[in-house]
KEDRENKE-510701 format. One line per 8 residues: number of its first residue (from 1); their letters; for each residue x, y, z of N, C-alpha, C. Coordinates in nm, 3 decimals, decimal comma. Layout:
NUM> a> X/Y/Z/X/Y/Z/X/Y/Z; ... $
END
This chain:
1> xxxxxxxx> 3,302/15,639/16,752/3,200/15,727/16,695/3,150/15,823/16,801; 3,119/15,944/16,758/3,082/16,049/16,852/2,935/16,084/16,835; 2,856/16,079/16,942/2,717/16,121/16,937/2,706/16,271/16,951; 2,628/16,333/16,863/2,613/16,478/16,865/2,466/16,515/16,869; 2,438/16,642/16,891/2,301/16,689/16,909/2,218/16,672/16,782; 2,087/16,647/16,796/2,000/16,635/16,680/1,974/16,771/16,616; 1,917/16,769/16,496/1,883/16,890/16,424/1,833/16,853/16,288; 1,862/16,933/16,188/1,833/16,900/16,050/1,966/16,889/15,976 $
9> xxxxxxxx> 1,980/16,789/15,893/2,103/16,771/15,817/2,084/16,822/15,675; 2,169/16,919/15,638/2,169/16,976/15,504/2,298/16,937/15,434; 2,300/16,942/15,302/2,422/16,909/15,229/2,438/16,999/15,108; 2,564/17,030/15,079/2,598/17,113/14,964/2,738/17,073/14,918; 2,771/17,103/14,795/2,905/17,078/14,746/2,937/17,179/14,636; 3,061/17,176/14,592/3,104/17,255/14,476/3,068/17,403/14,493; 3,108/17,458/14,607/3,081/17,600/14,635/3,168/17,692/14,551; 3,286/17,651/14,514/3,374/17,725/14,422/3,377/17,875/14,455 $
17> xxxxxxxx> 3,424/17,904/14,574/3,416/18,042/14,625/3,514/18,138/14,560; 3,597/18,092/14,468/3,681/18,185/14,391/3,595/18,279/14,308; 3,472/18,238/14,280/3,377/18,324/14,209/3,306/18,413/14,311; 3,305/18,542/14,286/3,245/18,637/14,381/3,098/18,604/14,408; 3,025/18,564/14,305/2,882/18,534/14,323/2,864/18,414/14,414; 2,954/18,317/14,405/2,945/18,200/14,492/2,986/18,235/14,634; 3,088/18,319/14,647/3,130/18,361/14,781/3,017/18,436/14,850; 2,943/18,514/14,775/2,830/18,588/14,832/2,722/18,492/14,883 $
25> xxxxxxxx> 2,705/18,379/14,815/2,609/18,279/14,861/2,652/18,222/14,995; 2,781/18,192/15,009/2,831/18,141/15,137/2,812/18,247/15,247; 2,841/18,372/15,215/2,825/18,479/15,313/2,681/18,491/15,361; 2,586/18,456/15,274/2,445/18,467/15,309/2,387/18,338/15,367; 2,461/18,229/15,360/2,409/18,099/15,402/2,393/18,093/15,554; 2,277/18,052/15,599/2,247/18,039/15,741/2,170/17,911/15,767; 2,186/17,851/15,885/2,105/17,734/15,919/1,960/17,775/15,941; 1,871/17,678/15,928/1,730/17,704/15,957/1,703/17,701/16,107 $
33> xxxxxxxx> 1,789/17,631/16,183/1,775/17,621/16,328/1,913/17,603/16,389; 1,922/17,630/16,519/2,052/17,629/16,586/2,121/17,493/16,583; 2,043/17,384/16,576/2,101/17,250/16,582/2,132/17,190/16,444; 2,122/17,268/16,339/2,141/17,213/16,205/2,284/17,171/16,178; 2,296/17,065/16,100/2,425/17,018/16,051/2,438/17,055/15,904; 2,562/17,070/15,859/2,587/17,095/15,717/2,698/17,001/15,668; 2,668/16,925/15,564/2,766/16,838/15,499/2,819/16,911/15,376; 2,950/16,923/15,366/3,013/16,995/15,254/3,096/16,893/15,176 $
41> xxxxxxxx> 3,044/16,853/15,060/3,104/16,741/14,987/3,204/16,785/14,881; 3,295/16,871/14,921/3,411/16,900/14,838/3,397/17,011/14,737; 3,511/17,049/14,681/3,526/17,159/14,586/3,478/17,293/14,643; 3,524/17,320/14,765/3,502/17,451/14,826/3,576/17,557/14,746; 3,699/17,527/14,707/3,780/17,622/14,632/3,916/17,561/14,603; 4,006/17,645/14,551/4,138/17,598/14,514/4,246/17,651/14,609; 4,242/17,779/14,640/4,343/17,840/14,727/4,314/17,805/14,873; 4,419/17,773/14,945/4,405/17,730/15,084/4,329/17,834/15,167 $
49> xxxxxxxx> 4,360/17,961/15,148/4,295/18,066/15,227/4,145/18,072/15,201; 4,102/18,051/15,076/3,959/18,051/15,045/3,888/17,934/15,110; 3,953/17,818/15,108/3,894/17,700/15,170/3,880/17,722/15,320; 3,985/17,775/15,381/3,981/17,801/15,525/3,873/17,901/15,561; 3,863/18,011/15,486/3,760/18,112/15,516/3,621/18,050/15,510; 3,596/17,969/15,408/3,463/17,912/15,389/3,426/17,817/15,502; 3,514/17,723/15,533/3,481/17,625/15,636/3,475/17,688/15,775; 3,560/17,786/15,800/3,553/17,859/15,927/3,420/17,933/15,939 $
57> xxxxxxxx> 3,380/18,000/15,832/3,254/18,075/15,832/3,136/17,983/15,858; 3,132/17,870/15,790/3,020/17,778/15,807/3,021/17,713/15,945; 3,141/17,683/15,996/3,151/17,620/16,128/3,103/17,714/16,238; 3,113/17,843/16,216/3,065/17,940/16,314/2,912/17,948/16,317; 2,847/17,898/16,214/2,702/17,912/16,202/2,626/17,783/16,228; 2,682/17,672/16,182/2,613/17,543/16,194/2,663/17,468/16,315; 2,574/17,391/16,377/2,613/17,316/16,497/2,722/17,214/16,466; 2,714/17,152/16,349/2,813/17,054/16,306/2,838/17,071/16,157 $
65> xxxxxxxx> 2,963/17,078/16,119/3,001/17,083/15,978/3,090/16,963/15,950; 3,057/16,891/15,842/3,133/16,772/15,802/3,183/16,797/15,660; 3,311/16,774/15,637/3,373/16,805/15,507/3,443/16,684/15,448; 3,422/16,665/15,318/3,503/16,572/15,239/3,570/16,652/15,129; 3,696/16,626/15,098/3,763/16,705/14,996/3,719/16,666/14,855; 3,720/16,765/14,768/3,704/16,738/14,625/3,839/16,750/14,557; 3,838/16,742/14,427/3,963/16,754/14,354/4,020/16,895/14,360; 3,934/16,997/14,363/3,984/17,135/14,361/4,062/17,170/14,488 $
73> xxxxxxxx> 4,019/17,120/14,604/4,096/17,146/14,726/4,237/17,088/14,719; 4,251/16,983/14,640/4,379/16,912/14,633/4,473/16,967/14,526; 4,424/17,061/14,447/4,512/17,125/14,350/4,621/17,205/14,422; 4,731/17,225/14,354/4,836/17,314/14,403/4,853/17,426/14,300; 4,769/17,530/14,308/4,777/17,639/14,211/4,908/17,717/14,228; 4,960/17,767/14,120/5,087/17,838/14,125/5,080/17,966/14,206; 4,959/18,025/14,217/4,946/18,151/14,289/4,908/18,132/14,436; 4,902/18,007/14,482/4,866/17,981/14,622/4,993/17,984/14,707 $
81> xxxxxxxx> 4,997/18,067/14,811/5,115/18,067/14,899/5,142/17,930/14,962; 5,037/17,849/14,979/5,055/17,714/15,031/5,084/17,622/14,913; 5,208/17,578/14,901/5,251/17,499/14,786/5,268/17,350/14,817; 5,208/17,303/14,925/5,214/17,160/14,954/5,137/17,083/14,848; 5,179/16,957/14,829/5,122/16,875/14,723/5,073/16,742/14,777; 4,974/16,685/14,707/4,931/16,549/14,735/4,888/16,525/14,878; 4,940/16,419/14,939/4,903/16,381/15,074/4,934/16,492/15,173; 5,044/16,561/15,154/5,081/16,669/15,246/4,977/16,781/15,242 $
89> xxxxxxxx> 4,925/16,812/15,125/4,822/16,916/15,116/4,693/16,870/15,184; 4,655/16,745/15,157/4,536/16,692/15,222/4,550/16,695/15,374; 4,663/16,654/15,425/4,683/16,652/15,570/4,680/16,793/15,628; 4,731/16,891/15,555/4,725/17,030/15,601/4,581/17,078/15,606; 4,500/17,038/15,510/4,358/17,074/15,510/4,286/17,010/15,629; 4,319/16,885/15,657/4,258/16,817/15,772/4,291/16,889/15,902; 4,416/16,926/15,920/4,455/16,997/16,042/4,388/17,132/16,052; 4,374/17,202/15,940/4,303/17,329/15,941/4,159/17,308/15,985 $
97> xxxxxxxx> 4,093/17,207/15,930/3,953/17,178/15,966/3,939/17,149/16,115; 4,028/17,071/16,167/4,021/17,036/16,309/4,031/17,158/16,397; 4,105/17,258/16,352/4,117/17,381/16,428/3,986/17,455/16,444; 3,892/17,429/16,353/3,761/17,495/16,358/3,649/17,397/16,396; 3,686/17,276/16,434/3,587/17,178/16,476/3,512/17,114/16,361; 3,566/17,122/16,239/3,502/17,062/16,122/3,544/16,916/16,112; 3,449/16,826/16,096/3,477/16,683/16,086/3,531/16,650/15,948; 3,629/16,562/15,942/3,695/16,524/15,817/3,694/16,371/15,803 $
105> xxxxxxxx> 3,737/16,319/15,688/3,745/16,173/15,672/3,848/16,105/15,763; 3,926/16,183/15,836/4,026/16,125/15,927/3,979/16,121/16,072; 3,861/16,172/16,099/3,811/16,183/16,236/3,706/16,076/16,266; 3,676/16,054/16,395/3,564/15,965/16,428/3,437/16,011/16,357; 3,363/15,917/16,300/3,241/15,953/16,228/3,136/16,008/16,324; 3,080/16,126/16,298/2,973/16,177/16,384/2,844/16,097/16,361; 2,764/16,086/16,465/2,640/16,010/16,459/2,521/16,104/16,478; 2,432/16,104/16,382/2,309/16,182/16,390/2,210/16,108/16,480 $
113> xxxxxxxx> 2,164/16,175/16,586/2,070/16,115/16,680/1,935/16,183/16,676; 1,909/16,257/16,570/1,780/16,322/16,556/1,677/16,231/16,492; 1,578/16,292/16,428/1,470/16,217/16,365/1,527/16,117/16,265; 1,495/15,988/16,283/1,544/15,884/16,194/1,673/15,820/16,238; 1,738/15,875/16,340/1,866/15,823/16,384/1,852/15,702/16,475; 1,964/15,646/16,519/2,100/15,693/16,490/2,146/15,655/16,349; 2,211/15,751/16,284/2,269/15,730/16,152/2,411/15,786/16,155; 2,505/15,706/16,112/2,644/15,749/16,109/2,672/15,826/15,980 $
121> xxxxxxxx> 2,723/15,947/15,997/2,762/16,028/15,881/2,909/16,000/15,853; 2,936/15,941/15,737/3,072/15,897/15,705/3,128/15,980/15,590; 3,207/16,085/15,621/3,275/16,158/15,515/3,388/16,073/15,458; 3,395/16,064/15,327/3,492/15,979/15,261/3,580/16,061/15,167; 3,701/16,017/15,149/3,793/16,074/15,051/3,851/15,958/14,972; 3,801/15,941/14,847/3,832/15,820/14,772/3,903/15,845/14,639; 3,894/15,964/14,585/3,954/15,995/14,455/3,893/15,909/14,343; 3,971/15,877/14,242/3,925/15,803/14,124/4,044/15,726/14,068 $
129> xxxxxxxx> 4,014/15,627/13,986/4,123/15,544/13,932/4,111/15,519/13,782; 4,031/15,603/13,715/4,014/15,594/13,569/3,940/15,467/13,525; 3,871/15,401/13,618/3,800/15,278/13,582/3,662/15,305/13,522; 3,614/15,430/13,527/3,491/15,467/13,455/3,530/15,499/13,310; 3,570/15,397/13,236/3,629/15,418/13,104/3,523/15,445/12,999; 3,558/15,524/12,898/3,465/15,548/12,787/3,452/15,424/12,699; 3,345/15,419/12,625/3,322/15,308/12,534/3,439/15,292/12,437; 3,484/15,170/12,421/3,593/15,143/12,330/3,729/15,136/12,396 $
137> xxxxxxxx> 3,737/15,175/12,523/3,864/15,172/12,597/3,864/15,054/12,692; 3,968/14,974/12,687/3,981/14,860/12,777/4,091/14,879/12,880; 4,170/14,985/12,865/4,276/15,016/12,960/4,272/15,163/12,994; 4,339/15,199/13,104/4,348/15,340/13,141/4,415/15,420/13,031; 4,518/15,367/12,973/4,591/15,438/12,868/4,502/15,467/12,747; 4,420/15,370/12,710/4,329/15,390/12,597/4,223/15,495/12,630; 4,173/15,491/12,752/4,072/15,588/12,793/4,126/15,729/12,793; 4,245/15,746/12,848/4,306/15,880/12,850/4,339/15,928/12,710 $
145> xxxxxxxx> 4,380/15,837/12,623/4,409/15,876/12,485/4,285/15,929/12,415; 4,171/15,868/12,441/4,046/15,916/12,383/4,011/16,055/12,436; 4,036/16,078/12,567/4,007/16,208/12,625/4,096/16,316/12,565; 4,224/16,289/12,554/4,316/16,387/12,497/4,283/16,413/12,350; 4,244/16,311/12,278/4,208/16,329/12,138/4,084/16,416/12,123; 3,992/16,404/12,220/3,870/16,485/12,217/3,890/16,624/12,275; 4,004/16,647/12,340/4,029/16,776/12,403/3,949/16,796/12,531; 3,906/16,685/12,594/3,829/16,690/12,719/3,914/16,626/12,828 $
153> xxxxxxxx> 3,998/16,706/12,893/4,094/16,655/12,991/4,076/16,731/13,122; 4,059/16,658/13,231/4,040/16,721/13,362/4,166/16,797/13,403; 4,147/16,915/13,461/4,258/16,998/13,506/4,341/16,930/13,614; 4,285/16,827/13,677/4,361/16,748/13,776/4,493/16,699/13,718; 4,494/16,670/13,590/4,615/16,617/13,529/4,733/16,712/13,540; 4,704/16,839/13,567/4,809/16,940/13,575/4,832/16,993/13,716; 4,728/16,990/13,802/4,739/17,054/13,933/4,717/16,962/14,053; 4,663/16,842/14,032/4,640/16,751/14,145/4,752/16,647/14,145 $
161> xxxxxxxx> 4,846/16,667/14,234/4,964/16,581/14,241/4,941/16,470/14,345; 4,981/16,345/14,313/4,954/16,234/14,405/5,066/16,208/14,506; 5,167/16,291/14,513/5,282/16,268/14,601/5,240/16,223/14,742; 5,302/16,122/14,799/5,418/16,046/14,751/5,381/15,925/14,665; 5,252/15,909/14,631/5,214/15,799/14,543/5,260/15,830/14,401; 5,281/15,726/14,325/5,327/15,744/14,187/5,216/15,795/14,097; 5,090/15,755/14,127/4,977/15,796/14,045/4,855/15,825/14,132; 4,760/15,895/14,075/4,635/15,919/14,146/4,560/15,788/14,168 $
169> xxxxxxxx> 4,572/15,693/14,074/4,505/15,564/14,089/4,560/15,488/14,210; 4,689/15,496/14,235/4,748/15,432/14,353/4,698/15,497/14,481; 4,689/15,628/14,480/4,636/15,700/14,596/4,492/15,659/14,619; 4,414/15,649/14,511/4,275/15,606/14,521/4,265/15,468/14,586; 4,347/15,375/14,542/4,343/15,239/14,598/4,370/15,240/14,748; 4,465/15,322/14,790/4,497/15,331/14,933/4,380/15,391/15,011; 4,316/15,493/14,954/4,203/15,556/15,022/4,083/15,461/15,030; 4,060/15,385/14,926/3,950/15,289/14,927/3,972/15,184/15,035 $
177> xxxxxxxx> 4,093/15,131/15,045/4,123/15,029/15,146/4,105/15,085/15,287; 4,155/15,206/15,309/4,144/15,270/15,440/3,997/15,293/15,477; 3,919/15,346/15,384/3,779/15,378/15,411/3,695/15,252/15,428; 3,725/15,150/15,350/3,654/15,023/15,360/3,669/14,963/15,499; 3,788/14,968/15,552/3,814/14,915/15,686/3,736/14,992/15,790; 3,733/15,124/15,779/3,660/15,204/15,877/3,510/15,180/15,869; 3,456/15,173/15,748/3,312/15,153/15,732/3,269/15,015/15,781; 3,357/14,918/15,772/3,323/14,783/15,816/3,296/14,776/15,966 $
185> xxxxxxxx> 3,342/14,875/16,040/3,323/14,877/16,185/3,195/14,951/16,227; 3,125/15,011/16,131/3,004/15,088/16,163/2,886/14,993/16,175; 2,804/15,012/16,279/2,692/14,922/16,305/2,556/14,985/16,283; 2,551/15,113/16,251/2,424/15,181/16,224/2,408/15,203/16,074; 2,288/15,244/16,029/2,276/15,292/15,892/2,371/15,411/15,871; 2,400/15,442/15,747/2,500/15,545/15,718/2,448/15,649/15,619; 2,508/15,766/15,626/2,509/15,860/15,516/2,651/15,858/15,462; 2,667/15,809/15,340/2,798/15,803/15,277/2,817/15,930/15,196 $
193> xxxxxxxx> 2,919/16,005/15,230/2,942/16,137/15,172/3,079/16,139/15,106; 3,081/16,156/14,975/3,205/16,156/14,899/3,191/16,256/14,786; 3,298/16,324/14,751/3,286/16,422/14,643/3,248/16,356/14,512; 3,309/16,241/14,482/3,282/16,171/14,358/3,172/16,068/14,380; 3,085/16,044/14,279/2,979/15,945/14,299/3,037/15,805/14,323; 2,968/15,727/14,404/3,018/15,593/14,439/2,989/15,490/14,331; 2,897/15,522/14,241/2,863/15,429/14,133/2,876/15,502/13,999; 2,890/15,426/13,894/2,911/15,482/13,760/2,785/15,549/13,704 $
201> xxxxxxxx> 2,668/15,502/13,740/2,544/15,542/13,674/2,522/15,693/13,666; 2,549/15,772/13,772/2,524/15,917/13,760/2,603/15,985/13,649; 2,715/15,927/13,610/2,796/15,990/13,507/2,742/15,967/13,367; 2,643/15,879/13,351/2,588/15,850/13,218/2,523/15,973/13,156; 2,488/16,070/13,240/2,422/16,189/13,192/2,521/16,293/13,138; 2,650/16,273/13,161/2,749/16,369/13,118/2,749/16,385/12,966; 2,764/16,507/12,921/2,768/16,533/12,778/2,891/16,469/12,714; 3,004/16,476/12,785/3,128/16,419/12,735/3,163/16,296/12,820 $
209> xxxxxxxx> 3,135/16,178/12,769/3,155/16,057/12,846/3,302/16,029/12,880; 3,393/16,085/12,803/3,534/16,064/12,834/3,572/16,126/12,968; 3,493/16,224/13,015/3,525/16,290/13,142/3,494/16,201/13,262; 3,412/16,097/13,242/3,376/16,010/13,354/3,497/15,945/13,419; 3,608/15,936/13,348/3,729/15,875/13,403/3,777/15,943/13,530; 3,744/16,072/13,545/3,786/16,150/13,661/3,673/16,161/13,764; 3,578/16,066/13,760/3,457/16,081/13,841/3,432/15,969/13,942; 3,528/15,880/13,963/3,504/15,778/14,065/3,580/15,650/14,036 $
217> xxxxxxxx> 3,539/15,544/14,103/3,605/15,414/14,090/3,503/15,302/14,098; 3,524/15,198/14,018/3,437/15,080/14,022/3,450/15,005/14,154; 3,555/15,033/14,231/3,578/14,962/14,357/3,469/14,989/14,460; 3,390/15,096/14,443/3,287/15,131/14,542/3,146/15,102/14,491; 3,133/15,025/14,385/3,003/15,006/14,320/2,896/14,947/14,411; 2,934/14,870/14,514/2,835/14,808/14,602/2,833/14,869/14,742; 2,903/14,978/14,763/2,914/15,031/14,899/2,781/15,080/14,953; 2,694/15,131/14,869/2,566/15,184/14,918/2,478/15,075/14,977 $
225> xxxxxxxx> 2,491/14,952/14,928/2,418/14,841/14,988/2,502/14,769/15,093; 2,629/14,754/15,067/2,717/14,682/15,158/2,728/14,750/15,293; 2,728/14,884/15,294/2,747/14,957/15,419/2,620/15,027/15,466; 2,506/14,974/15,427/2,378/15,017/15,482/2,347/15,164/15,466; 2,367/15,216/15,345/2,346/15,359/15,325/2,198/15,398/15,330; 2,168/15,492/15,415/2,038/15,558/15,415/2,031/15,653/15,297; 2,143/15,725/15,272/2,156/15,819/15,161/2,303/15,826/15,121; 2,328/15,846/14,994/2,462/15,878/14,946/2,462/16,023/14,898 $
233> xxxxxxxx> 2,557/16,101/14,948/2,570/16,242/14,912/2,698/16,260/14,831; 2,687/16,329/14,718/2,805/16,353/14,635/2,788/16,483/14,557; 2,893/16,521/14,485/2,890/16,641/14,402/2,966/16,615/14,274; 3,056/16,706/14,241/3,153/16,692/14,131/3,093/16,710/13,992; 2,975/16,655/13,967/2,921/16,656/13,831/2,853/16,788/13,796; 2,822/16,870/13,894/2,750/16,996/13,872/2,616/16,971/13,804; 2,552/16,861/13,842/2,419/16,829/13,792/2,334/16,792/13,913; 2,289/16,891/13,991/2,215/16,860/14,113/2,083/16,788/14,084 $
241> xxxxxxxx> 2,065/16,674/14,148/1,943/16,595/14,128/1,940/16,482/14,229; 1,826/16,415/14,237/1,808/16,298/14,321/1,783/16,177/14,233; 1,862/16,073/14,252/1,839/15,946/14,185/1,839/15,837/14,291; 1,814/15,714/14,251/1,816/15,603/14,346/1,872/15,479/14,278; 1,955/15,406/14,349/2,012/15,282/14,300/1,996/15,177/14,409; 1,935/15,065/14,373/1,905/14,959/14,470/1,822/15,013/14,587; 1,736/15,110/14,556/1,648/15,167/14,657/1,713/15,270/14,747; 1,840/15,304/14,724/1,912/15,401/14,807/1,915/15,536/14,736 $
249> xxxxxxxx> 1,868/15,644/14,801/1,873/15,776/14,739/2,017/15,825/14,724; 2,049/15,876/14,608/2,176/15,941/14,580/2,146/16,088/14,553; 2,207/16,175/14,634/2,181/16,319/14,625/2,306/16,390/14,571; 2,294/16,446/14,450/2,399/16,531/14,396/2,366/16,673/14,439; 2,451/16,734/14,520/2,413/16,855/14,594/2,497/16,977/14,556; 2,550/16,979/14,436/2,643/17,086/14,399/2,574/17,219/14,374; 2,648/17,325/14,410/2,612/17,460/14,366/2,662/17,479/14,223; 2,791/17,461/14,201/2,848/17,473/14,067/2,892/17,615/14,036 $
257> xxxxxxxx> 2,925/17,639/13,911/2,972/17,770/13,868/2,854/17,864/13,845; 2,875/17,995/13,859/2,764/18,090/13,843/2,687/18,074/13,713; 2,757/18,047/13,603/2,687/18,032/13,474/2,590/17,913/13,477; 2,618/17,816/13,565/2,532/17,699/13,574/2,410/17,725/13,661; 2,434/17,773/13,785/2,319/17,788/13,874/2,229/17,906/13,836; 2,284/18,009/13,773/2,198/18,118/13,727/2,110/18,072/13,611; 2,161/17,982/13,529/2,081/17,931/13,416/1,964/17,847/13,463; 1,969/17,800/13,587/1,861/17,716/13,640/1,779/17,787/13,747 $
265> xxxxxxxx> 1,776/17,919/13,738/1,689/17,996/13,826/1,746/18,033/13,960; 1,878/18,018/13,977/1,941/18,057/14,102/1,957/17,942/14,199; 2,031/17,968/14,305/2,058/17,867/14,408/1,952/17,874/14,515; 1,891/17,761/14,545/1,780/17,758/14,642/1,823/17,708/14,780; 1,953/17,694/14,802/2,001/17,653/14,933/2,046/17,509/14,935; 2,110/17,467/15,044/2,155/17,328/15,058/2,037/17,230/15,052; 2,067/17,108/15,018/1,966/17,002/15,011/1,943/16,941/15,148; 1,816/16,920/15,183/1,787/16,856/15,311/1,802/16,705/15,296 $
273> xxxxxxxx> 1,881/16,646/15,387/1,906/16,503/15,385/1,829/16,433/15,495; 1,825/16,492/15,612/1,748/16,439/15,726/1,681/16,555/15,799; 1,555/16,537/15,841/1,467/16,425/15,816/1,444/16,402/15,666; 1,403/16,283/15,631/1,402/16,233/15,496/1,310/16,309/15,400; 1,216/16,390/15,449/1,114/16,451/15,365/1,170/16,522/15,242; 1,292/16,571/15,250/1,354/16,640/15,137/1,315/16,786/15,136; 1,371/16,861/15,044/1,338/17,002/15,032/1,455/17,092/15,065; 1,432/17,222/15,054/1,536/17,321/15,076/1,483/17,426/15,171 $
281> x> 1,572/17,499/15,241/1,524/17,599/15,336/1,458/17,715/15,265 $
END
């Protein structure tokens, strides 16, 4: 684990910079102080060049940037010059991040030594395994059949390839095992940062419950208590809010699509995670 300078820790996700209005937000985003950290919990964009521009831009401004991938980064769009798939695409993103000093789920976990520290910031990449099944489904096949019948199917089914794994669920199982081993070695409180929520409960608010299948795994249901989480940071749902489970704050920190954040009065900036007081710049 690497000790880094103190500051304020902010978090954001789902920047979706393919939208001009969202890209303009990134262009305007600045830290409140020179020592600020920024946690980016996935779904920066789809095209490799957009993801690189965003993380490079933020790394030039914030003292420390920590990134976890979302599903959109792992897509292989037909118009992207970078046509790597699955694990190869993820590894290419990790190498790109390292070139700009951005921390990834493959690097030593950075340790916050500011107010409230030491706290280990653990970026995770866990995917999902369809275990957040809709009511009436007892198997993955039944759950997916309900989703297809309702016409509510995640685009991952077409663009997120699990190569060399046979399925995304197999890839998820491998990522969970890898991350579990790493977290077991951490001795401080943690900030667990993953694009998908670690517990099922945040998905209960979704309008279409069949979509929850693409939102996480039951395998991480106790991680917030088991691994001493000070806070859990996630995105994906595009429903920014603060909830708590077993006394642990869960922060959904997404920007989302322009039609979403404009409907709620605009984007007020990344969410403050540490110091604990909360708030936005």
